[in-house]
C-alpha positions in Angstrom: -45.9 -11.2 -36.6 -47.0 -14.7 -35.5 -50.5 -15.7 -36.7 -53.0 -17.8 -34.8 -56.1 -19.2 -36.4 -56.9 -18.8 -40.1 -58.5 -15.8 -41.8 -61.7 -16.7 -43.6 -61.7 -14.5 -46.8 -65.5 -14.6 -46.7 -65.8 -13.0 -43.2 -65.6 -9.3 -42.3 -63.4 -9.2 -39.2 -63.6 -6.6 -36.4 -59.9 -5.7 -35.7 -58.9 -4.9 -32.1 -55.3 -3.8 -31.4 -54.0 -4.2 -27.9 -50.9 -3.9 -25.8 -49.9 -6.3 -23.0 -47.2 -6.6 -20.3 -45.2 -9.7 -19.6 -44.3 -8.8 -16.0 -41.5 -10.7 -14.2 -41.4 -10.9 -10.4 -38.6 -13.1 -9.1 -39.3 -16.6 -10.5 -42.9 -15.8 -11.5 -45.0 -14.2 -14.3 -47.8 -11.9 -13.3 -51.1 -12.8 -14.8 -54.7 -11.5 -14.5 -57.2 -14.1 -13.5 -60.8 -13.5 -14.4 -63.9 -15.8 -14.4 -63.0 -16.6 -18.0 -59.4 -17.6 -17.2 -55.9 -16.0 -17.5 -54.9 -12.9 -19.4 -51.7 -10.9 -19.5 -52.1 -7.4 -17.9 -53.1 -5.0 -20.6 -55.9 -4.6 -23.1 -57.3 -2.8 -26.1 -55.9 0.5 -27.2 -58.1 3.5 -26.8 -58.1 6.1 -29.6 -54.7 7.9 -30.0 -53.2 5.9 -27.1 -49.7 4.5 -27.4 -48.9 0.9 -26.5 -47.1 2.1 -23.3 -50.0 4.4 -22.3 -52.4 1.5 -22.8 -50.3 -0.9 -20.6 -50.0 1.7 -17.9 -53.7 2.5 -17.9 -54.8 -1.2 -18.0 -52.4 -2.2 -15.2 -53.9 0.5 -13.0 -57.4 -0.6 -13.9 -56.8 -4.3 -13.6 -54.2 -4.6 -10.8 -53.9 -1.1 -9.2 -50.1 -1.0 -10.0 -47.7 1.3 -11.7 -45.3 -0.4 -14.1 -41.9 -0.3 -15.6 -41.8 -1.2 -19.2 -38.5 -2.6 -20.5 -39.2 -3.0 -24.2 -41.2 -4.6 -26.9 -40.9 -8.4 -27.3 -43.2 -9.6 -30.0 -46.4 -9.2 -32.0 -49.1 -11.7 -32.7 -52.5 -11.8 -34.4 -55.4 -14.2 -34.0 -58.4 -14.8 -36.1 -61.4 -16.2 -34.3 -65.2 -15.9 -34.1 -66.2 -14.3 -30.8 -69.6 -15.5 -29.4 -71.0 -11.9 -29.2 -68.7 -9.9 -31.5 -68.6 -12.3 -34.4 -65.5 -12.5 -36.6 -62.7 -11.1 -34.5 -59.1 -10.2 -35.4 -56.9 -9.6 -32.4 -53.7 -7.7 -33.0 -51.5 -7.9 -29.9 -48.2 -6.2 -29.0 -46.2 -7.7 -26.1 -43.8 -5.8 -23.9 -41.6 -7.0 -21.0 -41.4 -5.2 -17.7 -42.3 -5.4 -14.1 -44.9 -4.1 -11.6 -43.6 -1.3 -9.4 -46.0 -0.5 -6.6 -49.7 -0.6 -5.8 -51.2 2.9 -5.9 -55.0 2.3 -6.1 -57.6 -0.4 -5.8 -58.3 -2.2 -9.1 -61.3 -0.8 -10.9 -62.2 -4.2 -12.4 -63.4 -6.2 -9.4 -63.6 -9.5 -11.1 -59.8 -9.4 -12.0 -57.3 -10.9 -9.6 -53.5 -10.8 -9.9 -51.9 -14.2 -9.8 -48.2 -15.1 -9.7 -47.4 -18.2 -11.8 -44.0 -19.8 -11.4 -41.9 -19.7 -14.6 -41.4 -23.4 -14.7 -45.1 -23.9 -15.2 -44.7 -22.6 -18.7 -42.2 -25.4 -19.6 -44.1 -27.9 -21.7 -42.2 -30.7 -19.9 -43.7 -29.7 -16.5 -46.5 -32.0 -15.3 -48.9 -29.1 -14.7 -48.1 -27.3 -18.1 -51.3 -28.5 -19.9 -53.5 -27.4 -17.0 -51.8 -23.9 -16.8 -51.8 -23.5 -20.6 -55.5 -24.4 -20.7 -56.3 -21.5 -18.4 -55.2 -18.9 -21.0 -58.2 -17.4 -22.8 -56.0 -16.0 -25.7 -53.5 -18.7 -27.0 -51.2 -16.1 -28.4 -50.6 -14.7 -24.9 -49.3 -18.0 -23.7 -47.0 -18.1 -26.8 -45.7 -14.6 -25.9 -44.9 -15.7 -22.3 -43.1 -18.7 -23.6 -41.2 -16.3 -26.0 -40.2 -14.1 -23.1 -38.9 -17.1 -21.2 -36.9 -18.4 -24.2 -39.2 -21.5 -24.6 -40.4 -20.8 -28.1 
């Protein structure tokens, strides 16, 4: 598991596991854009929910799409201090796959699906820094680059 941030032994962290989809569509990666920035489709696990169930539920809520999950790619954790939650330990599981078809309107109205060309994730691309800076969770950018063979 790749670790981002550093755990402070004096802090009591709230741990939040989540599962996320790196969805390929032709030469693009599907992302969710919110007022905060970019996220991978997915989210926090509900009680007794599998990673795959979480991804399917979240993709319906955020994008209105059903999905095909190919397989697990990677895991990462991040230690941070959230402005409202406090010490926060994200544990994220990343899967590759694709969107199948829209079946409903997204529930989360401030979420918008965006298609970002794969080449934008190459650190040599002139727009890489701008695109990378839009990711709210740095380990999600790392996971996309892993899926594209850039890490």
